C-alpha positions, 0 to 999 in steps of 0.5 A, spaced: 482 529 482 488 533 482 489 531 490 488 524 488 494 524 482 498 528 487 497 522 492 498 517 487 505 520 485 507 521 492 506 514 494 509 511 488 515 515 490 515 514 497 515 506 495 521 507 491 525 511 496 523 506 501 526 500 497 532 503 493 537 500 498 534 493 497 535 494 490 542 497 490 544 491 495 541 486 490 546 488 484 546 492 477 540 496 476 541 495 468 540 487 469 532 486 467 531 481 473 533 487 478 529 492 474 523 487 474 524 486 481 524 493 483 518 495 479 514 489 482 516 491 489 514 498 487 507 496 484 506 491 490 506 496 495 504 502 492 498 499 489 496 496 495 497 502 499 493 506 494 487 501 494 487 500 502 487 508 502 481 508 498 477 503 501 479 506 508 476 513 506 470 510 503 469 505 510 471 511 514 466 516 511 460 510 512 462 509 519 462 516 521 454 516 519 453 509 522 456 511 528 452 518 529 446 514 528 447 508 532 453 508 537 453 501 538 456 500 531 463 503 533 466 496 534 464 493 527 466 500 524 473 499 526 473 491 524 471 493 517 477 499 517 482 494 520 480 489 514 481 494 509 488 496 512 490 489 512 490 490 504 496 495 505 500 490 510 499 484 505 502 488 499 508 490 503 509 483 505 509 481 498 514 487 496 519 484 502 518 477 499 519 478 492 527 479 493 528 472 495 526 470 488 532 474 485 537 468 487 
């Protein structure tokens, strides 16, 4: 349980540090719209990354067992992992689209 909370905190901090230049360019951080944008960007990317990480962890564990029993299942396992990874990419895309609504 301690490891999950550390991962969540590190992910949130990484997302906020990644998007801080975008927020700084948009205007005063005390503005409620800018603050809401910063929180929305952080939540979109952070929660999508956390969800994708959890999904990939479960799929990866099941994939190892499936590949050990039937090696021909390898392609399907990689497809399922790629689908779970797409969740994180959608979150990052949404986080980059959000600043367009500030104008």
